[in-house]
N, C-alpha and C positions, 0 to 999 in steps of 0.2 A: 655234477659231478661230485665224490667225496675226489681229496687224492691219496689212493691207496697207501695201509700203513709200511712203512719201512721195518728192515730186517729188526736196524740195533733200536726204534721206537717202542718194539712189540719188543725188545731181552728188557728192555730198563725197564716199560712197563712190568712182565711179568717177574721182575726181582721187582715191582714193587709192590706190587699182590701178592708177594709173596711173608717179603717180610707187614702185612698187611694182615694176613694169617694168625704169623708168631705174636702180633700187639694181640691180635685178637685172641688169644688161648688163653696168654699173662692175664685178659684186661679186667680189674682187681671184683668187677660187679660178674659175677655170671645166673644170677635171676634176671638183673638187668637183660642181660646175653637173650636169654628164649624166655622173655616175656614178650623180647622183638622180635625174635623166632615165632611165638603161635602167633601173635596178631599181624605176621607177613604171611605167613600158612590159612589167615581164615579170612587175608580181604587181596589174597595174589594166585590167582595158579596153578601150578606146579610149570604150567611147561613154559611159564610167564618170568617166575623165580630168575633164573640169568639174566634174564633182557634188563629186570630193574634194578637187579644190580651191577651191570655193565653201563648203563643209561645214571647212575649211581656216582663208580666211579668217573666219567666219563665228567662229567657236570658239577660236580662237588668233590669228589676225595682227590683228583688227581688236575687239574685247573690253577690252586693254591701253590702246590706244588714242585710242578710242574715241572723244568728251565724248560727252557727252547729250546730248538732244537736242535739249535748249532754245537748249543752247552753237550747236550748230547751223546753230539759226533765222540766232544773231545774231550768226554768223560772218561774215564780208564777203572777200570770194575775195584772197591776198594774189599783188603779181606774185613769177616769178620771183630771187630772188634772184642763181642766178646767171648768169643772161641779162642784168642792168642793169647789172653797170660788164663787160661784155664785146661783143669784136669774132669779130662772125662769118664762119663760111671756108665756102666749099661746097668738098671732098671728088669724087669720082668713088672714090669709094671706098663701096662699103653693104653686105649681107650676099649679096650672089651671089657678092663676092671670096673669102665663103668666111674670112669672117675676124668676133673679134663685137668691139664694142667697143673693151676694154680692148690689147687691140694694135693699135688704130687708135692710141691716145692712146700707147702703147709708142713708136712707131715713129714719130707724128709727137715724142714728141719725143726719142728720138734724134738723127733731123735736124735737128733744133732745137736742141738746150741746154738744153730749158724740164722744166720739169718737170711732174709728175706733176697738181700742185696746183697751174696754172699754166691751168692744160685743165679749163675749169670745168664744161660739158657737153658729150655729145654730143646728136647726135638720127640713131637712126643708121635710116636708110629702105631700101628694098630694093641701090638701083642705086648713092648717095651717101650722101653724111651730111653735116650741118652741125655746126660742131666752132665752140665761145664758147670761144677761148681771155680772158683777162687782160689789158683795155685798155694794160698798160705796156706789154708785155710778147710785142704785133704784132712790134713790127721784127724785117722778114726775114725772117718766115714764108713767104709766099710760096714768097720761091728760095728757100732751104734745101729743102722738097718735091717743087713742078714737077720733073717729067723723073724726077722717082726709083722705083722697082720694086716694089711691095709688095704681096709674091702675084703673081709674075706682071705683076701689070696698072702701068702709068707711068701715074703715079698725077697728077694736075689739079690745082690748091687754086687760088683765087680769094676774094671778096669776094665776100660773098653779099648778095645783098639782097634791104633789105626790104618788110617787103608794101608802104606804101604810094606806096614809091619804082617798083615793080613794073605800077605802072594810073599 
């Protein structure tokens, strides 16, 4: 019988899965992902897709990068470096806009003259996103993006409020 998964192992795996999702959102070939998605849909029943993902994570995605259990317990949570030296912006573009984070990044780069390396992270939500831009590149961002049209939608961009500022 398999040993039950401990809470700290679940938390570490959950964090790793969230990191993989963020990496996937920024993957540089979205068409390749779309093609693979269609292939999976054709060959794996809907009820088995989650099990297949879990199986792939356990057998391929986690073994090479997974530290030993003792190391996991000693490891301390780390702050995301991408957000550390960045300014957070709210933008009214999200999944409902029928776009992906890569397209949003390209749009912002086109309108502002930034490089993709200047956009450190994108938190892509259903109807809006948070874009984290390197602190030294934030001047004129809002003016350059506000009022532009992205996928038929007029864009609004502002500085986002930190959680403690909202209360």
